[in-house]
ROLO-447264 format. One record per residue: x, y, z of N, C-alpha, C in turn; residue in three letters. Coordinates in pm, whole numbers, padded with zeros to 5 digits, always signed. Layout:
XYZXYZXYZALA ...
This chain:
+00734-07089-00487+00729-07233-00503+00871-07288-00497MET +00887-07399-00432+01017-07463-00419+01006-07609-00462SER +01119-07661-00505+01127-07803-00542+01241-07865-00464LYS +01224-07988-00428+01327-08060-00355+01401-08152-00453GLN +01535-08149-00445+01617-08236-00528+01725-08300-00441ILE +01790-08399-00495+01904-08462-00428+02029-08431-00507SER +02137-08400-00437+02265-08369-00500+02374-08455-00439LEU +02473-08488-00519+02594-08550-00468+02703-08444-00480THR +02757-08403-00365+02857-08296-00362+02995-08352-00333LEU +03098-08291-00391+03234-08332-00355+03256-08310-00205PRO +03340-08394-00146+03366-08386-00002+03412-08246+00041ASP +03497-08183-00039+03549-08051-00003+03439-07946-00001GLU +03347-07952-00096+03234-07858-00099+03147-07879+00025VAL +03122-08003+00058+03039-08033+00176+03109-07987+00303MET +03240-08006+00310+03314-07963+00430+03304-07812+00447ARG +03321-07739+00336+03311-07593+00345+03171-07548+00386ARG +03070-07616+00334+02932-07582+00370+02908-07610+00518ALA +02963-07720+00568+02948-07753+00710+03016-07649+00798GLU +03135-07606+00760+03208-07504+00837+03129-07374+00838VAL +03083-07332+00720+03007-07207+00711+02877-07216+00792LEU +02810-07328+00782+02687-07346+00859+02716-07340+01009ALA +02824-07403+01051+02862-07401+01192+02893-07261+01241GLY +02965-07185+01160+03002-07049+01200+02881-06955+01203HIS +02786-06981+01115+02671-06890+01106+02550-06938+01185SER +02559-07059+01241+02446-07113+01317+02326-07146+01229GLY +02353-07180+01103+02245-07211+01010+02250-07357+00970ARG +02144-07403+00909+02139-07539+00857+02222-07548+00729GLN +02284-07663+00706+02365-07682+00586+02280-07661+00461ILE +02158-07710+00461+02070-07695+00344+02048-07547+00312ALA +02032-07464+00416+02011-07321+00393+02136-07255+00334ASP +02252-07295+00384+02378-07241+00332+02395-07279+00185VAL +02369-07404+00152+02384-07449+00014+02280-07385-00078LEU +02158-07371-00030+02053-07305-00110+02093-07163-00143THR +02141-07090-00042+02183-06952-00065+02300-06945-00164GLU +02396-07036-00151+02512-07037-00240+02469-07063-00384ALA +02376-07154-00403+02327-07184-00539+02251-07064-00594ILE +02164-07004-00512+02089-06887-00557+02182-06775-00601GLU +02285-06749-00520+02378-06641-00552+02460-06672-00677GLU +02498-06798-00695+02579-06831-00812+02498-06825-00941SER +02367-06843-00931+02283-06837-01050+02223-06700-01074LEU +02236-06611-00977+02187-06475-00990+02286-06395-01073ASP +02243-06337-01184+02339-06264-01268+02380-06132-01206PRO +02458-06139-01100+02518-06022-01037+02416-05922-00985PHE +02301-05969-00937+02201-05882-00877+02158-05768-00970ASP +02156-05793-01098+02115-05689-01191+01966-05662-01176LEU +01925-05536-01185+01782-05507-01182+01713-05570-01302PRO +01583-05588-01292+01506-05654-01398+01524-05585-01533ALA +01536-05453-01533+01553-05380-01659+01682-05419-01730SER +01785-05455-01654+01912-05493-01714+01915-05640-01752GLU +01813-05714-01712+01806-05855-01748+01758-05871-01893MET +01697-05767-01948+01655-05772-02087+01777-05788-02175ARG +01763-05858-02286+01876-05868-02379+01912-05728-02430PRO +02040-05703-02452+02082-05572-02501+02012-05530-02630PRO +01972-05625-02711+01902-05592-02836+01771-05520-02808ALA +01717-05534-02687+01592-05467-02650+01615-05332-02583GLN +01740-05295-02559+01770-05168-02495+01754-05055-02596TRP +01720-04937-02546+01720-04819-02633+01865-04780-02661SER +01886-04697-02762+02021-04649-02791+02081-04579-02670ASP +01999-04500-02599+02049-04431-02480+02093-04530-02372ASP +02016-04637-02353+02054-04738-02254+02183-04808-02295GLU +02199-04834-02423+02320-04900-02474+02442-04812-02446VAL +02432-04684-02481+02546-04594-02462+02574-04569-02314LEU +02470-04562-02233+02490-04547-02089+02565-04667-02032LEU +02526-04786-02075+02595-04907-02029+02740-04909-02079ALA +02760-04874-02205+02894-04876-02264+02989-04780-02193ALA +02935-04671-02141+03017-04569-02075+03021-04583-01923ASP +02953-04684-01870+02941-04695-01724+03077-04722-01658SER +03089-04670-01536+03212-04688-01457+03172-04708-01311MET +03258-04773-01238+03237-04789-01094+03247-04651-01029MET +03159-04622-00935+03169-04492-00866+03309-04474-00806PRO +03362-04352-00812+03501-04328-00768+03530-04374-00625PRO +03437-04354-00532+03464-04395-00394+03473-04547-00382ASN +03390-04619-00457+03396-04765-00453+03522-04815-00522GLU +03558-04751-00632+03680-04788-00705+03803-04767-00618ASP +03808-04655-00548+03921-04623-00460+03930-04728-00348ARG +03815-04759-00288+03815-04857-00178+03856-04996-00229ARG +03809-05032-00346+03847-05161-00404+03998-05170-00422LEU +04058-05064-00473+04204-05062-00491+04276-05074-00356LYS +04227-05003-00255+04288-05012-00121+04283-05155-00068GLU +04166-05216-00082+04150-05352-00030+04234-05453-00109LEU +04245-05434-00239+04330-05523-00318+04476-05509-00278LEU +04520-05386-00249+04656-05365-00201+04678-05435-00067ASP +04579-05423+00021+04589-05488+00153+04588-05641+00138ARG +04511-05690+00041+04509-05834+00017+04645-05882-00032GLN +04704-05807-00123+04835-05845-00176+04940-05843-00064GLN +04926-05749+00028+05019-05741+00141+04984-05842+00251ALA +04876-05916+00232+04830-06017+00327+04797-05959+00465ARG +04732-05841+00463+04695-05778+00591+04546-05746+00598ILE +04466-05817+00518+04322-05797+00522+04262-05855+00650LEU +04171-05783+00710+04096-05837+00823+03979-05920+00768THR +03912-05990+00855+03796-06070+00815+03689-05979+00753HIS +03660-05868+00818+03558-05775+00768+03600-05715+00633ASP +03728-05689+00616+03776-05635+00489+03764-05740+00378GLU +03784-05867+00411+03767-05973+00311+03622-05975+00261ARG +03529-05961+00354+03387-05959+00317+03357-05836+00231ILE +03411-05721+00272+03391-05599+00195+03453-05613+00055GLU +03572-05669+00047+03638-05690-00081+03554-05781-00170LEU +03501-05885-00114+03417-05976-00191+03296-05903-00249SER +03233-05820-00167+03118-05744-00215+03155-05645-00324GLY +03268-05577-00306+03311-05481-00408+03352-05551-00538LEU +03413-05667-00526+03449-05743-00646+03322-05787-00719MET +03222-05824-00644+03093-05862-00702+03035-05744-00781HIS +03037-05625-00722+02988-05505-00790+03072-05473-00914LEU +03203-05486-00900+03294-05459-01012+03265-05553-01129TYR +03251-05682-01099+03225-05780-01204+03090-05755-01270GLN +02989-05721-01190+02857-05691-01246+02866-05571-01338ALA +02937-05468-01294+02953-05348-01376+03029-05376-01504GLY +03133-05456-01493+03213-05490-01610+03130-05568-01713LEU +03050-05660-01665+02963-05737-01754+02863-05644-01822LEU +02802-05555-01746+02705-05461-01801+02771-05371-01906HIS +02889-05322-01875+02964-05236-01968+02997-05312-02097LYS +03043-05435-02084+03079-05516-02200+02957-05542-02289ALA +02845-05569-02226+02722-05590-02303+02685-05462-02378ARG +02701-05348-02312+02671-05220-02375+02764-05191-02492GLY +02892-05215-02473+02989-05190-02580+02960-05281-02700ILE +02937-05408-02674+02910-05503-02783+02786-05461-02861ALA +02682-05419-02790+02559-05378-02858+02578-05247-02933GLU +02654-05155-02874+02682-05028-02942+02757-05052-03072ALA +02852-05142-03072+02927-05175-03193+02835-05242-03295VAL +02752-05334-03247+02660-05405-03336+02565-05308-03406ARG +02520-05204-03333+02426-05106-03391+02498-04996-03470ARG +02628-04994-03465+02702-04889-03535+02706-04758-03458GLY +02675-04764-03327+02681-04643-03243+02824-04612-03200LEU +02907-04712-03202+03049-04698-03162+03134-04785-03254ARG +03258-04747-03263+03357-04827-03333+03401-04940-03240GLN +03439-05051-03298+03492-05161-03217+03620-05116-03149ALA +03639-05151-03021+03762-05113-02950+03884-05177-03018PRO +03995-05108-03013+04119-05163-03067+04168-05275-02976LEU +04230-05378-03035+04279-05490-02951+04390-05448-02857PRO 
């Protein structure tokens, strides 16, 4: 089910949406719809991770608290960040970097939720500042 609404967008946001739509051969409405969906999607977390941490089992809490980015993705993220700092990223690398940053942020959020819940339950000590 979909609902139609009207929005007033800043000129710069509209300009960027027009450019993106032009480059991708899509309608501006489709570009904006996708952007809104992605911004409201909590990092593509599976439904099981959408549950509040208070509903997780102790094992799920500890697994989240100890989670890390896979080594190959972590290594590639560091390479791309170095290339970005050196200002030598290609267009495809920018897209790849964006995707890896998205995964990194999702993982960091999941880990933080796990740590906070583990501390709340007394499964772990609070991290030192």
